[in-house]
C-alpha positions as CSV (number, residue, x, y, z in Angstrom):
1,M,246.0,-72.2,56.1
2,E,248.5,-71.8,58.9
3,I,249.0,-68.2,59.9
4,S,252.5,-67.4,61.3
5,A,252.9,-65.4,64.6
6,S,255.2,-62.9,62.7
7,L,252.4,-62.2,60.2
8,V,249.9,-61.6,63.0
9,K,252.4,-59.4,64.8
10,E,253.0,-57.3,61.6
11,L,249.3,-56.8,61.2
12,R,248.9,-55.9,64.8
13,E,251.6,-53.2,64.5
14,K,250.0,-51.8,61.4
15,T,246.5,-51.6,62.9
16,G,246.9,-51.4,66.6
17,L,244.2,-54.0,67.1
18,G,244.2,-57.1,69.3
19,L,246.1,-60.3,68.4
20,M,242.9,-62.4,68.1
21,D,241.3,-59.8,65.8
22,C,244.4,-59.8,63.6
23,K,244.7,-63.6,63.5
24,K,241.0,-63.9,62.5
25,A,241.4,-61.3,59.8
26,L,244.4,-63.1,58.3
27,I,242.6,-66.5,58.5
28,E,239.5,-64.9,56.7
29,T,241.7,-63.4,54.0
30,D,244.2,-66.4,53.5
31,G,247.1,-64.4,54.9
32,D,246.8,-61.5,52.5
33,M,248.0,-58.4,54.5
34,E,246.1,-55.8,52.4
35,K,242.8,-57.7,52.4
36,A,243.2,-58.3,56.2
37,I,243.6,-54.6,56.8
38,D,240.5,-53.9,54.7
39,Y,238.6,-56.6,56.6
40,L,239.6,-55.0,59.9
41,R,238.7,-51.6,58.7
42,K,235.2,-52.8,57.8
43,K,235.0,-54.6,61.2
44,G,236.4,-51.5,62.9
45,A,233.7,-49.3,61.4
46,L,231.1,-51.6,63.1
47,K,233.0,-51.4,66.4
48,A,233.1,-47.7,66.1
49,A,229.4,-47.5,65.3
50,K,228.7,-49.3,68.6
51,R,230.7,-46.7,70.5
52,E,229.0,-43.7,69.0
53,G,226.8,-41.9,71.5
54,R,228.9,-42.8,74.5
55,A,229.8,-39.8,76.6
56,T,233.1,-38.1,75.7
57,S,233.9,-35.8,78.7
58,E,237.7,-36.1,78.5
59,G,240.2,-35.1,75.8
60,R,242.6,-32.5,74.8
61,V,242.9,-29.1,73.0
62,G,245.4,-29.2,70.2
63,S,246.9,-26.3,68.2
64,Y,248.8,-25.9,64.9
65,I,250.5,-22.9,63.5
66,H,251.4,-23.1,59.8
67,M,255.1,-22.6,59.1
68,N,254.7,-19.1,57.8
69,G,252.8,-18.1,60.9
70,K,249.8,-16.9,58.9
71,I,247.3,-19.7,59.6
72,G,246.6,-21.1,63.1
73,V,244.1,-23.7,64.4
74,L,242.7,-24.6,67.8
75,L,240.8,-27.9,68.1
76,E,239.0,-29.6,71.0
77,M,238.9,-33.3,70.6
78,N,237.1,-35.5,73.1
79,C,237.2,-39.1,74.3
80,E,235.9,-41.2,77.2
81,S,238.9,-41.4,79.5
82,D,241.9,-39.4,80.5
83,F,244.0,-42.5,79.8
84,V,243.2,-42.5,76.1
85,A,243.6,-38.7,75.9
86,K,247.2,-39.2,77.0
87,T,248.1,-41.8,74.4
88,D,250.4,-41.2,71.4
89,Q,247.7,-42.3,69.0
90,F,245.2,-39.7,70.3
91,A,247.9,-37.0,70.2
92,E,248.7,-38.0,66.6
93,L,245.1,-37.9,65.5
94,L,244.7,-34.5,67.2
95,K,247.7,-33.1,65.3
96,D,246.6,-34.6,62.0
97,L,243.1,-33.0,62.4
98,C,244.6,-29.6,63.3
99,M,246.7,-29.8,60.1
100,Q,243.6,-30.9,58.1
101,I,241.7,-27.8,59.3
102,A,244.6,-25.6,58.5
103,A,244.9,-27.0,54.9
104,S,241.3,-27.6,54.0
105,A,239.5,-24.7,55.9
106,P,236.2,-26.5,56.8
107,R,233.4,-24.3,58.1
108,W,231.5,-26.9,60.1
109,I,232.2,-30.2,61.8
110,S,229.4,-32.1,60.0
111,S,226.7,-31.7,57.4
112,A,224.1,-31.6,60.3
113,E,225.6,-28.3,61.4
114,V,225.1,-26.5,58.0
115,P,222.5,-23.8,58.6
116,E,219.1,-24.5,56.8
117,E,219.3,-21.2,54.8
118,I,222.7,-22.1,53.4
119,L,221.5,-25.6,52.5
120,A,218.4,-24.1,50.8
121,R,220.5,-21.6,48.8
122,E,223.0,-24.3,47.7
123,K,220.1,-26.6,46.6
124,D,218.5,-23.8,44.7
125,I,221.7,-22.9,42.8
126,Y,222.4,-26.6,41.9
127,M,218.8,-27.1,40.7
128,T,218.9,-23.9,38.6
129,Q,222.3,-24.9,37.1
130,A,221.0,-28.4,36.2
131,K,217.8,-27.0,34.6
132,E,219.8,-24.4,32.6
133,A,222.1,-27.2,31.4
134,G,219.0,-28.9,30.0
135,K,219.1,-31.9,32.3
136,P,215.9,-34.0,32.3
137,E,213.4,-33.2,35.1
138,K,213.6,-36.6,36.6
139,M,217.4,-36.3,37.1
140,L,217.3,-32.9,38.8
141,D,217.0,-34.2,42.4
142,K,219.8,-36.8,41.9
143,I,222.1,-34.2,40.4
144,T,221.4,-31.7,43.2
145,E,222.0,-34.5,45.8
146,G,225.4,-35.3,44.2
147,K,226.5,-31.6,44.2
148,L,225.4,-31.2,47.8
149,K,227.6,-34.2,48.7
150,K,230.5,-32.5,47.0
151,F,229.7,-29.3,48.8
152,F,229.8,-31.1,52.2
153,S,233.1,-32.7,51.3
154,E,234.5,-29.2,50.9
155,V,233.1,-27.4,53.9
156,C,232.4,-30.1,56.6
157,L,235.4,-31.5,58.4
158,L,234.1,-35.1,58.8
159,D,233.1,-35.3,55.1
160,Q,236.5,-34.0,53.8
161,P,239.0,-36.4,52.2
162,F,241.9,-36.8,54.7
163,V,244.8,-34.7,53.5
164,K,247.4,-37.4,54.2
165,D,245.4,-40.2,52.6
166,D,242.5,-39.0,50.4
167,S,241.2,-42.6,50.0
168,K,239.4,-42.1,53.3
169,T,237.4,-39.3,54.8
170,V,238.2,-37.6,58.2
171,E,235.1,-39.5,59.6
172,E,236.5,-42.8,58.5
173,L,239.9,-41.9,60.0
174,I,238.3,-41.1,63.3
175,K,236.3,-44.4,63.2
176,E,239.6,-46.3,62.6
177,K,241.1,-44.7,65.8
178,I,237.9,-45.5,67.7
179,A,238.3,-49.1,66.8
180,Q,242.0,-49.1,67.7
181,L,241.6,-47.2,71.0
182,G,238.4,-48.8,72.1
183,E,236.7,-45.5,73.0
184,N,234.4,-43.0,71.3
185,I,236.1,-39.9,69.9
186,T,234.3,-36.8,69.0
187,I,235.2,-33.3,67.7
188,G,234.1,-30.7,70.3
189,R,234.8,-27.5,68.3
190,F,237.5,-25.8,66.3
191,S,238.7,-22.3,65.3
192,R,240.8,-21.5,62.3
193,F,242.5,-18.2,62.1
194,Q,244.0,-16.8,58.9
195,L,246.0,-13.5,58.8
196,G,243.9,-10.7,57.2
197,Q,240.7,-12.7,57.2
198,S,237.7,-12.0,59.5
199,N,235.3,-14.9,60.3
């Protein structure tokens, strides 16, 4: 199938990826734009995985104050170079993540940061609930695991559904940006302030 230059250009504008990547994706998916985007997202996740672990000593601190002035967020987001830190795409991601934190109030960046005692307490609660609901013994671990996953999606930033598009998690959103920008991006730290609430 012949892929037109305008189709390649359209896909490039939508994804921010290189012309050859876009052309290949369209060839692989017979010119179907949506399938090509999915193809590139899958490919992007692989590219992003290769970049994980690379040092991120540059970046920016972003802030967001909710319209009524009652919620504020400070977020440090890191990348590999000052060049990427100054791009519009990096700034847009930083702003989106500040809004995500304001709206969804995560307590930790990732599930790896959840303290062991909180994890143990949550597991105990879910196990007890499942037993009291009369669930079979062999299903208890699986039920507990499912509830823990839901818990992480509520309290861990990377596991939360992205507020602007809940078909992907924040982690998937960041991996897409890593693929587009060609650099590793990490969350350094964040603080969320809500009027009348102590930490």
